[in-house]
LUMDOBA-693971 format. One line per 3 residues: number of its first residue (from 1); for each residue x, y, z of N, C-alpha, C. Coordinates in pm, 1 decimal, decimal comma, m for minus. Layout:
NUM = X Y Z X Y Z X Y Z ~ ...
//
This chain:
1 = 243,3 284,3 m2463,2 180,6 333,7 m2342,9 166,3 485,0 m2356,6 ~ 48,0 534,7 m2329,6 22,7 677,5 m2346,3 71,4 756,1 m2224,4 ~ 75,6 887,1 m2241,9 120,6 973,1 m2132,5 24,7 966,3 m2013,7
4 = m104,2 954,1 m2041,6 m199,2 947,9 m1929,7 m182,0 818,5 m1850,0 ~ m152,1 708,2 m1916,9 m127,5 583,0 m1844,1 m3,5 594,7 m1756,8 ~ 101,3 654,6 m1810,8 223,7 673,7 m1732,8 196,5 764,9 m1613,3
7 = 118,7 870,1 m1635,7 83,9 961,2 m1526,4 12,4 887,4 m1414,5 ~ m86,6 805,7 m1448,4 m162,0 734,3 m1345,0 m78,6 627,0 m1278,3 ~ 15,7 566,1 m1352,1 105,5 469,0 m1289,9 190,7 534,1 m1181,1
10 = 224,7 658,6 m1200,8 307,0 729,0 m1103,2 221,9 789,9 m992,1 ~ 101,3 835,4 m1024,1 20,6 910,8 m929,2 m60,9 824,2 m833,4 ~ m114,3 712,2 m877,7 m201,9 630,7 m792,8 m133,3 585,9 m663,5
13 = m8,5 540,0 m665,2 53,7 505,6 m536,0 66,2 624,2 m441,0 ~ 92,8 743,5 m494,5 102,5 861,9 m410,0 m32,7 894,0 m346,3 ~ m138,9 883,3 m424,5 m272,5 909,6 m372,1 m307,1 808,1 m264,4
16 = m276,5 681,1 m288,8 m304,2 577,0 m189,7 m228,0 599,4 m60,3 ~ m101,4 640,5 m71,7 m21,8 667,1 48,5 m77,0 786,6 125,2 ~ m118,5 891,5 55,1 m171,8 1010,2 122,1 m303,0 979,1 193,7
19 = m392,4 907,4 127,2 m519,6 872,4 189,7 m496,1 778,2 307,5 ~ m407,3 682,1 290,3 m376,2 589,4 399,5 m318,9 661,2 520,5 ~ m228,7 756,4 496,4 m170,5 833,3 606,9 m276,9 918,5 675,0
22 = m367,7 975,8 596,2 m476,1 1056,0 653,6 m567,1 972,8 743,3 ~ m603,8 854,7 696,1 m687,7 767,5 778,5 m613,9 720,2 902,6 ~ m482,8 700,0 891,4 m405,8 656,7 1007,5 m402,4 767,0 1113,2
25 = m378,2 889,4 1070,8 m376,8 1002,0 1164,7 m515,2 1020,2 1226,3 ~ m620,2 1011,0 1145,0 m756,9 1023,3 1195,1 m786,6 915,2 1298,7 ~ m742,6 792,8 1272,0 m765,5 683,1 1365,6 m693,9 705,0 1498,1
28 = m571,8 753,2 1491,2 m496,3 779,6 1614,4 m562,5 891,8 1694,3 ~ m609,5 994,9 1624,9 m678,8 1104,0 1694,0 m806,6 1053,1 1759,5 ~ m882,8 970,3 1689,2 m1007,0 916,2 1746,5 m979,1 830,7 1870,1
31 = m873,9 750,7 1865,4 m838,9 669,8 1982,6 m794,2 758,2 2098,3 ~ m724,3 866,7 2068,2 m684,9 961,1 2172,5 m804,2 1029,7 2235,9 ~ m899,2 1072,1 2153,0 m1020,9 1134,9 2205,4 m1099,0 1035,2 2289,8
34 = m1105,4 909,9 2244,8 m1175,9 807,1 2322,4 m1109,5 787,9 2458,8 ~ m977,8 790,8 2461,8 m907,0 775,3 2589,7 m934,8 893,4 2681,7 ~ m937,6 1013,8 2626,7 m965,3 1132,3 2707,9 m1107,0 1127,5 2763,8
37 = m1204,0 1091,0 2679,7 m1342,7 1082,1 2726,4 m1355,2 973,4 2832,9 ~ m1286,7 862,5 2812,5 m1294,3 753,7 2910,8 m1236,5 798,1 3044,7 ~ m1125,4 870,3 3042,1 m1065,6 917,1 3168,0 m1152,4 1022,3 3234,7
40 = m1214,6 1110,0 3153,1 m1297,1 1216,7 3209,7 m1429,5 1164,0 3263,9 ~ m1482,3 1059,2 3206,0 m1612,9 1008,4 3248,3 m1601,7 902,8 3357,3 ~ m1481,9 860,4 3390,5 m1462,2 759,3 3494,1 m1476,9 826,8 3629,9
43 = m1572,4 779,6 3706,6 m1602,9 845,1 3834,6 m1618,1 739,9 3943,2 ~ m1521,5 730,7 4031,5 m1525,9 636,8 4145,1 m1553,0 492,7 4101,5 ~ m1483,2 447,0 4003,1 m1495,8 308,3 3960,0 m1611,9 281,0 3866,7
46 = m1688,2 383,3 3826,5 m1801,8 364,6 3735,7 m1787,4 457,6 3616,0 ~ m1838,6 410,6 3503,4 m1841,7 495,2 3385,3 m1977,3 563,4 3377,9 ~ m1975,2 690,0 3348,6 m2100,0 764,6 3334,5 m2148,2 756,9 3190,1
49 = m2221,4 856,1 3148,1 m2275,2 860,8 3011,8 m2165,7 870,7 2905,8 ~ m2047,0 905,8 2943,5 m1937,7 921,6 2847,3 m1896,3 791,6 2780,6 ~ m1935,0 677,8 2836,5 m1897,2 549,1 2779,0 m1958,0 529,4 2640,4
52 = m2077,3 583,5 2617,3 m2140,6 574,4 2484,3 m2052,5 643,6 2380,4 ~ m2005,0 763,1 2416,0 m1921,4 838,3 2322,9 m1784,8 773,0 2306,3 ~ m1736,3 714,8 2414,8 m1607,9 646,5 2407,7 m1615,2 530,6 2309,6
55 = m1724,1 455,0 2313,4 m1741,3 343,0 2219,7 m1742,7 392,4 2075,5 ~ m1809,8 504,6 2051,8 m1817,6 557,8 1915,0 m1678,9 598,9 1864,1 ~ m1604,4 668,2 1948,4 m1471,4 711,3 1906,1 m1377,0 592,8 1891,2
58 = m1387,0 493,3 1978,1 m1305,1 372,9 1964,8 m1336,4 300,4 1834,7 ~ m1465,4 287,7 1804,6 m1506,4 220,7 1680,6 m1454,9 296,4 1558,7 ~ m1473,2 428,9 1559,3 m1425,9 510,1 1446,1 m1274,4 499,8 1432,5
61 = m1203,6 499,9 1543,3 m1058,4 490,8 1539,2 m1009,9 358,9 1483,9 ~ m1068,6 248,4 1531,7 m1023,9 117,7 1483,4 m1063,3 94,3 1337,9 ~ m1180,9 140,7 1297,5 m1221,4 127,2 1157,0 m1127,5 207,9 1067,9
64 = m1093,2 328,8 1111,2 m1001,9 412,3 1033,5 m863,6 348,4 1021,4 ~ m813,2 293,1 1129,7 m683,0 226,6 1124,1 m687,5 102,8 1035,3 ~ m797,8 28,7 1042,7 m810,8 m90,1 957,9 m817,1 m50,6 809,5
67 = m889,6 56,1 779,3 m900,9 101,6 640,8 m765,7 149,8 588,8 ~ m690,5 220,9 672,2 m559,0 266,9 627,7 m464,9 148,7 604,9 ~ m475,7 46,6 687,9 m395,4 m73,6 666,7 m431,0 m143,7 537,5
70 = m559,8 m148,1 504,9 m603,3 m209,4 379,1 m550,8 m130,5 259,6 ~ m553,2 2,6 269,3 m500,8 83,9 159,5 m352,0 59,4 138,8 ~ m278,6 56,1 247,9 m134,5 34,8 236,9 m105,0 m103,5 179,6
73 = m186,2 m202,3 216,5 m159,9 m339,1 172,4 m200,9 m363,4 27,1 ~ m309,3 m301,9 m18,4 m364,1 m340,2 m148,2 m342,2 m240,7 m261,0 ~ m300,3 m117,8 m233,6 m267,4 m25,8 m342,5 m124,1 m55,8 m382,9
76 = m102,8 m95,0 m508,4 32,9 m134,7 m548,8 127,7 m15,2 m554,6 ~ 254,6 m44,2 m532,5 356,0 59,9 m545,2 381,8 85,8 m693,3 ~ 462,7 186,7 m719,7 492,9 221,7 m858,3 560,8 106,1 m929,8
79 = 655,1 40,9 m864,1 725,6 m71,7 m926,4 630,5 m187,2 m953,4 ~ 541,0 m214,4 m859,8 445,1 m323,5 m880,8 351,0 m292,0 m995,9 ~ 306,5 m167,4 m1006,2 217,4 m130,4 m1116,4 288,4 m140,4 m1250,5
82 = 412,7 m95,7 m1255,7 487,6 m106,5 m1380,9 510,8 m252,2 m1418,2 ~ 532,7 m337,5 m1317,7 549,9 m480,2 m1345,6 420,5 m540,0 m1399,0 ~ 308,7 m501,8 m1340,9 179,2 m553,6 m1386,4 155,5 m515,7 m1532,4
85 = 178,3 m389,5 m1564,6 155,9 m343,0 m1701,1 262,7 m399,2 m1794,7 ~ 387,9 m399,1 m1750,0 497,9 m442,5 m1834,9 492,8 m589,5 m1870,1 ~ 455,8 m673,8 m1775,7 449,7 m818,5 m1801,4 345,1 m849,2 m1907,5
88 = 230,5 m782,1 m1899,2 127,9 m808,3 m2001,1 173,2 m758,5 m2138,9 ~ 246,7 m647,3 m2142,8 296,4 m596,9 m2271,8 401,7 m691,6 m2330,1 ~ 488,9 m744,3 m2245,6 595,3 m832,8 m2293,7 537,8 m965,3 m2341,8
91 = 444,9 m1022,5 m2268,0 390,8 m1152,5 m2306,6 304,1 m1144,7 m2431,9 ~ 244,8 m1028,8 m2458,1 161,6 m1016,7 m2577,7 240,4 m967,2 m2698,9 ~ 366,7 m934,7 m2682,6 449,8 m885,3 m2792,2 498,4 m1003,1 m2876,6
94 = 456,5 m1007,8 m3002,5 491,0 m1119,0 m3091,5 638,8 m1116,7 m3130,2 ~ 696,5 m999,1 m3146,7 836,8 m990,4 m3185,5 928,1 m1045,0 m3076,1 ~ 892,8 m1019,6 m2951,9 974,0 m1069,4 m2841,9 962,6 m1221,1 m2829,8
97 = 848,3 m1275,8 m2864,3 829,9 m1420,6 m2857,0 907,7 m1493,8 m2967,0 ~ 948,2 m1422,9 m3072,1 1022,7 m1484,8 m3181,3 1171,2 m1500,8 m3150,0 ~ 1219,8 m1436,3 m3044,0 1362,6 m1445,5 m3009,2 1392,7 m1589,7 m2969,9
100 = 1496,2 m1647,9 m3026,0 1526,3 m1788,4 m2995,7 1570,6 m1807,9 m2850,5 ~ 1546,2 m1927,8 m2800,1 1582,5 m1961,1 m2662,3 1732,8 m1960,3 m2640,5 ~ 1809,9 m1988,0 m2745,2 1955,4 m1988,6 m2730,7 2007,3 m1849,9 m2693,8
103 = 1941,1 m1746,3 m2742,1 1982,0 m1610,5 m2707,7 1959,2 m1584,5 m2558,0 ~ 1848,2 m1634,5 m2503,3 1822,3 m1620,6 m2359,9 1924,0 m1700,1 m2278,4 ~ 1960,6 m1818,2 m2326,4 2060,8 m1898,2 m2255,7 2196,0 m1826,7 m2255,9
106 = 2231,8 m1765,0 m2369,1 2356,7 m1690,2 m2377,4 2354,7 m1571,8 m2280,7 ~ 2242,8 m1503,9 m2272,5 2231,1 m1390,8 m2179,2 2244,5 m1438,0 m2035,2 ~ 2183,9 m1550,5 m2000,0 2196,1 m1604,4 m1864,0 2339,8 m1642,2 m1831,3
109 = 2408,7 m1704,1 m1926,6 2549,1 m1741,9 m1903,2 2634,3 m1616,6 m1881,8 ~ 2611,1 m1514,1 m1963,4 2686,5 m1389,1 m1950,5 2658,3 m1323,1 m1815,1 ~ 2530,8 m1322,2 m1773,9 2496,9 m1264,7 m1643,6 2560,3 m1343,9 m1529,7
112 = 2561,2 m1476,2 m1541,6 2624,3 m1558,7 m1438,4 2773,3 m1528,3 m1428,4 ~ 2839,7 m1511,0 m1543,1 2982,1 m1477,1 m1543,2 3007,8 m1341,6 m1479,4 ~ 2919,9 m1244,5 m1507,3 2935,8 m1112,6 m1447,0 2916,3 m1117,0 m1295,1
115 = 2821,1 m1198,3 m1250,6 2796,1 m1210,0 m1106,6 2915,2 m1274,4 m1037,8 ~ 2974,1 m1375,9 m1101,2 3091,0 m1442,0 m1043,7 3210,7 m1347,6 m1035,9 ~ 3226,5 m1260,2 m1136,1 3337,8 m1164,6 m1135,9 3323,1 m1062,7 m1023,5
118 = 3200,1 m1021,2 m992,4 3177,7 m924,4 m886,3 3205,2 m984,5 m749,8 ~ 3181,9 m1113,4 m732,8 3206,3 m1178,5 m603,3 3353,7 m1191,4 m582,8
//
């Protein structure tokens, strides 16, 4: 794995979190502005021309919040990215595939014994 791949594995989750947080703050601000416009344009039980602007700010706010939620949900974390890259490297490694199954069974038995000792 090259240095640039390692750099992007570490940096992409940070970028996704920053953009997601920015969209979340923007969405909250838009919803706040929509609430202020709605309160200011409400006159004796009727909405004036401000309702058009309120709809625009509400739409922008909800779209921004939805986009930030999508970013948070679909941009993998650092551990998930390393697992994605690592699993493909391990499964394609011919030397690792040559290790006998008995060695894996011995490792599992040893790990089970260690877990029992800790309990």
